[in-house]
ZAMARRO-272705 format. One line per field, with one value per residue (C-alpha): residue number from 0; residue in one letter; y, x, z. Coordinates in steps of 0.2 Angstrom, whole numbers, plus 5000, padded with zeros to 4 digits. Layout:
<rs>
pos: c(NUM  ...);
code: c(A  ...);
y: c(Y  ...);
x: c(X  ...);
z: c(Z  ...);
</rs>
This chain:
<rs>
pos: c(0  1  2  3  4  5  6  7  8  9  10  11  12  13  14  15  16  17  18  19  20  21  22  23  24  25  26  27  28  29  30  31  32  33  34  35  36  37  38  39  40  41  42  43  44  45  46  47  48  49  50  51  52  53  54  55  56  57  58  59  60  61  62  63  64  65  66  67  68  69  70  71  72  73  74  75  76  77  78  79  80  81  82  83  84  85  86  87  88  89  90  91  92  93  94  95  96  97  98  99  100  101  102  103  104  105  106  107  108  109  110  111  112  113  114  115  116  117  118  119  120  121  122  123  124  125  126  127  128  129  130  131  132  133  134  135  136  137  138  139  140  141  142  143  144  145  146  147  148  149  150  151  152  153  154  155  156  157  158  159  160  161  162  163  164  165  166  167  168  169  170  171  172  173  174  175  176  177  178  179  180  181  182  183  184  185  186  187  188  189  190  191  192  193  194  195  196  197  198  199  200  201  202  203  204  205  206  207  208  209  210  211  212  213  214  215  216  217  218  219  220  221  222  223  224  225  226  227  228  229  230  231  232  233  234  235  236  237  238  239  240  241  242  243  244  245  246  247  248  249  250  251  252  253  254  255  256  257  258  259  260  261  262  263  264  265  266  267  268  269  270  271  272  273  274  275  276  277  278  279  280  281  282  283  284  285  286  287  288  289  290  291  292  293  294  295  296  297  298  299  300  301  302  303  304  305  306  307  308  309  310  311  312  313  314  315  316  317  318  319  320  321  322  323  324  325  326  327  328  329  330  331  332  333  334  335  336  337  338  339  340  341  342  343  344  345  346  347  348  349  350  351  352  353  354  355  356  357  358  359  360  361  362  363  364  365  366  367  368  369  370  371  372  373  374  375  376  377  378  379  380  381  382  383  384  385  386  387  388  389  390  391  392  393  394  395  396  397  398  399  400  401  402  403  404  405  406  407  408  409  410  411  412  413  414  415  416  417  418  419  420  421  422  423  424  425  426  427  428  429  430  431  432  433  434);
code: c(X  X  X  X  X  X  X  X  X  X  X  X  X  X  X  X  X  X  X  X  X  X  X  X  X  X  X  X  X  X  X  X  X  X  X  X  X  X  X  X  X  X  X  X  X  X  X  X  X  X  X  X  X  X  X  X  X  X  X  X  X  X  X  X  X  X  X  X  X  X  X  X  X  X  X  X  X  X  X  X  X  X  X  X  X  X  X  X  X  X  X  X  X  X  X  X  X  X  X  X  X  X  X  X  X  X  X  X  X  X  X  X  X  X  X  X  X  X  X  X  X  X  X  X  X  X  X  X  X  X  X  X  X  X  X  X  X  X  X  X  X  X  X  X  X  X  X  X  X  X  X  X  X  X  X  X  X  X  X  X  X  X  X  X  X  X  X  X  X  X  X  X  X  X  X  X  X  X  X  X  X  X  X  X  X  X  X  X  X  X  X  X  X  X  X  X  X  X  X  X  X  X  X  X  X  X  X  X  X  X  X  X  X  X  X  X  X  X  X  X  X  X  X  X  X  X  X  X  X  X  X  X  X  X  X  X  X  X  X  X  X  X  X  X  X  X  X  X  X  X  X  X  X  X  X  X  X  X  X  X  X  X  X  X  X  X  X  X  X  X  X  X  X  X  X  X  X  X  X  X  X  X  X  X  X  X  X  X  X  X  X  X  X  X  X  X  X  X  X  X  X  X  X  X  X  X  X  X  X  X  X  X  X  X  X  X  X  X  X  X  X  X  X  X  X  X  X  X  X  X  X  X  X  X  X  X  X  X  X  X  X  X  X  X  X  X  X  X  X  X  X  X  X  X  X  X  X  X  X  X  X  X  X  X  X  X  X  X  X  X  X  X  X  X  X  X  X  X  X  X  X  X  X  X  X  X  X  X  X  X  X  X  X  X  X  X  X  X  X  X  X  X  X  X  X  X  X  X  X  X  X  X  X  X  X  X  X  X  X  X  X  X  X  X  X  X  X  X  X  X  X  X  X  X  X);
y: c(4850  4842  4853  4868  4864  4858  4872  4870  4883  4882  4885  4899  4908  4906  4913  4927  4938  4938  4945  4963  4957  4958  4976  4980  4999  5012  5018  5036  5044  5042  5055  5073  5069  5056  5067  5081  5070  5064  5082  5087  5074  5076  5074  5092  5090  5100  5095  5097  5096  5101  5096  5083  5069  5080  5087  5070  5066  5082  5080  5063  5071  5084  5070  5063  5071  5062  5074  5093  5103  5118  5121  5117  5120  5121  5131  5134  5147  5139  5123  5133  5139  5122  5114  5127  5123  5104  5104  5116  5125  5140  5132  5143  5142  5141  5140  5133  5117  5120  5134  5122  5109  5123  5124  5116  5114  5102  5084  5076  5080  5072  5073  5072  5080  5075  5058  5066  5076  5062  5056  5073  5079  5063  5064  5083  5079  5065  5076  5090  5078  5075  5059  5056  5050  5049  5045  5031  5028  5031  5036  5040  5034  5018  5026  5035  5018  5017  5036  5035  5019  5027  5042  5031  5022  5039  5043  5026  5034  5043  5035  5033  5027  5025  5029  5012  5014  4997  4989  4998  4992  4979  4970  4968  4963  4949  4944  4941  4932  4920  4918  4914  4902  4892  4896  4898  4884  4886  4903  4905  4920  4938  4948  4967  4981  4999  5005  5022  5031  5047  5058  5059  5078  5091  5108  5122  5140  5147  5137  5141  5130  5115  5104  5109  5103  5089  5083  5064  5065  5070  5059  5072  5071  5055  5036  5036  5023  5011  5022  5031  5016  5000  5003  5000  4983  4978  4980  4969  4955  4957  4956  4940  4931  4938  4941  4953  4949  4941  4948  4958  4960  4973  4983  4999  5015  5032  5024  5034  5051  5060  5076  5079  5068  5058  5044  5029  5029  5010  4998  4979  4970  4952  4950  4933  4928  4914  4896  4900  4913  4928  4945  4952  4971  4980  4999  5010  5027  5023  5010  5009  4994  4984  4999  4993  4976  4962  4943  4931  4913  4897  4879  4879  4895  4913  4930  4944  4961  4979  4993  4990  4973  4955  4939  4922  4907  4889  4877  4860  4848  4835  4846  4852  4847  4843  4828  4833  4820  4829  4831  4846  4860  4866  4855  4853  4859  4851  4863  4866  4872  4887  4892  4890  4901  4914  4916  4921  4940  4945  4959  4949  4962  4973  4960  4958  4944  4929  4916  4897  4884  4895  4908  4894  4888  4905  4906  4890  4898  4913  4902  4893  4909  4914  4898  4903  4920  4929  4935  4953  4961  4977  4989  4999  5014  5021  5014  5032  5036  5020  5023  5040  5033  5020  5034  5044  5028  5023  5040  5041  5023  5015  5003  4994  5005  4997  5001  5003  5007  4989  4988  5005  5000  4984  4993  5007  4996  4985  5001  5006  4989  4988  5004  4999  4983  4993  5006  4993  4979  4968  4957  4965  4954  4959  4956  4939  4941  4933  4921);
x: c(4976  4961  4961  4963  4949  4937  4924  4913  4903  4916  4930  4920  4917  4935  4942  4929  4940  4954  4945  4952  4969  4973  4971  4982  4982  4977  4959  4953  4953  4935  4934  4940  4951  4961  4962  4969  4982  4987  4988  4999  5012  5009  5023  5026  5028  5030  5023  5033  5023  5005  4998  4985  4992  4999  4982  4974  4986  4984  4965  4968  4981  4969  4959  4974  4978  4994  5002  5002  5006  5017  5022  5019  5029  5026  5034  5017  5007  4989  4995  5001  4984  4976  4987  4982  4964  4967  4974  4961  4974  4986  5003  5017  5020  5037  5042  5059  5059  5076  5069  5056  5070  5080  5066  5071  5053  5049  5051  5046  5042  5031  5036  5024  5034  5037  5047  5064  5065  5061  5079  5087  5073  5074  5092  5091  5078  5087  5103  5092  5087  5069  5059  5054  5038  5042  5029  5032  5043  5056  5069  5070  5088  5097  5112  5100  5097  5114  5114  5098  5104  5120  5109  5098  5113  5120  5104  5098  5086  5076  5060  5059  5043  5038  5020  5015  4998  4990  5002  4991  4974  4965  4959  4977  4983  4970  4975  4993  4987  4977  4992  5003  4991  4989  4972  4978  4990  5006  5005  5013  5005  5000  4990  4988  4981  4977  4966  4957  4950  4959  4972  4981  4984  4980  4974  4987  4981  4998  5009  5025  5019  5015  5030  5028  5010  5011  5028  5022  5022  5040  5055  5066  5054  5044  5044  5027  5014  5026  5031  5015  5003  5014  5024  5009  5006  5024  5025  5010  5018  5034  5024  5015  5031  5042  5055  5061  5060  5074  5070  5058  5052  5040  5033  5023  5021  5013  5000  4984  4988  4998  5000  5018  5020  5036  5030  5020  5001  5001  5013  5014  5027  5030  5041  5049  5052  5062  5055  5045  5033  5027  5019  5010  5006  4995  4991  4983  4975  4962  4951  4944  4934  4943  4949  4961  4963  4975  4972  4982  4982  4987  4983  4970  4962  4961  4959  4952  4956  4951  4954  4939  4933  4940  4933  4940  4937  4942  4948  4939  4947  4949  4960  4972  4989  4994  4982  4971  4958  4943  4927  4923  4935  4926  4917  4898  4896  4895  4903  4892  4899  4888  4896  4913  4909  4901  4916  4917  4917  4932  4920  4904  4893  4895  4888  4870  4862  4858  4845  4844  4858  4872  4870  4871  4887  4894  4890  4900  4914  4915  4916  4930  4939  4936  4944  4959  4959  4957  4939  4935  4918  4923  4937  4938  4948  4956  4973  4979  4974  4982  4999  4999  4994  5008  5021  5017  5016  5033  5040  5030  5029  5044  5031  5038  5038  5025  5035  5053  5069  5071  5053  5054  5071  5064  5049  5059  5072  5058  5050  5067  5071  5054  5055  5072  5065  5051  5063  5076  5065  5077  5075  5082  5089  5093  5111  5113  5115  5130  5125);
z: c(5050  5058  5073  5062  5051  5064  5068  5083  5093  5107  5094  5086  5102  5108  5092  5091  5102  5090  5075  5078  5081  5063  5064  5078  5077  5089  5086  5085  5103  5109  5123  5124  5139  5128  5113  5124  5132  5115  5109  5124  5118  5100  5087  5080  5061  5045  5028  5012  4995  4997  4980  4977  4987  5000  5003  5004  5018  5027  5028  5037  5048  5053  5062  5071  5088  5090  5077  5077  5061  5063  5045  5027  5012  4993  4979  4970  4978  4975  4983  4998  5001  4998  5011  5024  5020  5020  5038  5044  5056  5054  5050  5045  5027  5017  4998  5003  5012  5020  5030  5037  5041  5050  5063  5080  5086  5071  5076  5060  5041  5029  5011  4996  4982  4964  4964  4958  4975  4986  4990  4992  5004  5014  5017  5021  5033  5042  5043  5051  5064  5059  5058  5040  5031  5013  4999  4988  4977  4990  4977  4958  4954  4958  4966  4978  4987  4995  4999  5009  5017  5023  5029  5039  5047  5053  5061  5069  5081  5068  5061  5042  5035  5016  5011  5005  5013  5009  5022  5034  5027  5037  5020  5014  5032  5032  5015  5020  5036  5025  5014  5029  5037  5021  5015  4997  4997  4986  4978  4961  4954  4959  4946  4948  4938  4938  4923  4920  4905  4909  4902  4919  4914  4927  4922  4920  4921  4915  4902  4912  4926  4914  4920  4938  4938  4926  4932  4931  4912  4911  4913  4921  4936  4935  4934  4925  4928  4935  4949  4952  4951  4950  4966  4977  4969  4967  4986  4988  4978  4988  5004  4998  4993  5007  4993  4980  4961  4953  4935  4925  4907  4901  4887  4885  4875  4872  4861  4865  4872  4859  4868  4871  4887  4889  4901  4894  4894  4896  4904  4906  4916  4922  4938  4941  4959  4967  4965  4949  4957  4946  4947  4932  4932  4920  4919  4906  4903  4890  4898  4915  4915  4928  4938  4952  4959  4965  4962  4973  4966  4975  4972  4986  4984  4976  4984  4973  4982  4979  4991  5002  4996  4995  4990  4994  4982  4987  4974  4973  4986  4972  4962  4976  4972  4990  4989  5004  5005  5014  5004  5015  5018  5033  5045  5044  5026  5009  4997  4982  4965  4967  4984  4977  4962  4972  4984  5002  5006  5018  5024  5023  5032  5017  5005  5001  5010  5000  5005  5006  5005  4998  5012  5025  5017  5018  5036  5039  5029  5040  5055  5047  5043  5061  5068  5058  5066  5049  5049  5050  5049  5040  5036  5052  5045  5029  5025  5023  5041  5047  5039  5047  5064  5062  5059  5074  5085  5079  5085  5101  5107  5097  5088  5072  5056  5045  5029  5033  5023  5017  5011  5002  4994  4987  4980  4972  4964  4956  4949  4941  4934  4927  4918  4912  4905  4896  4889  4882  4878  4887  4902  4917  4932  4950  4955  4964  4983  4991  5004);
</rs>
């Protein structure tokens, strides 16, 4: 412990080279030659579902030379045009995804359709010999878990990646690194939230397209807030704990937007994990004060995380349950109450510079983080971009899939069980695994 905590100029300089190791992703090609080389060996892909989320991904895909879009597909004509504009190329377009899958020149497909279509399209794409990127949640119904698992087993050489993009974000990778290296001590609680003051409704020019455009509001197609918002944060808790939940209780309702929707406008869930650990999730559509965020709480520290900002708070040493005796938790600094309350930015270069004693203490703190190999000056890329680069790297170079089948299955099952708990008002438990 002494060796790890001790920060000297020599240790600081020695570990500085490891800062970027947390973000071990390929960077954007820096020269025209490297970009051309990547393009010549690019993954040829089709994109199914060019609505709002699909176009978000297409705009990032347009900047990645390791992939080349040959075709897009959507059943809603305005979305077809939006998809073509988002990718900025001239892909062939289809209104039947099976015609796209029939193409022999397409190596991979990316799927960003309504949730109820995910499993069927994933299995069809695998059967057609394609690598698959499927947006979260990976499936809609419990029985689909085993169906997808069997399809993957039949096609072991094909990549399957789930669109849980925070796993590709440097901020969350650093957070997990801090968890693994003990910066937070024993962790017993993860809190997460997604709140907005919004109807969640999309405009519909023709009433006959209501269920097509606003599919998230209808139970035939959607898992509601728990699937569309909660799945990301369930995955973060699973990642922190390296485990799946064992049970969940929940509540929610249609209590504000009385407009014919069938999915809740607010949900709250408490997931129990092994060894007394918990994750609480809250989402609502009538107040956006707290917006998005994750708080990871241990007996030695707390991490408060948003998508592009993280703050680390250290617990006072005297209160640490492990009985650590040091007054100073990094070498060479006396930790004031003010410094503890302010917290240490994960990306300090983005924070306004303070002056005086507190700022000097934060400087020591950054060196301490650096000595543990968990300091990073800023988020070098958008996590959406990162997950797509990961997908192509898995296909082209055999790199590990950042969010594989097991991760997607655990996430989707937690969504299903949480919605079941909300609907029934009963505690839902996972089946006990046989050792």
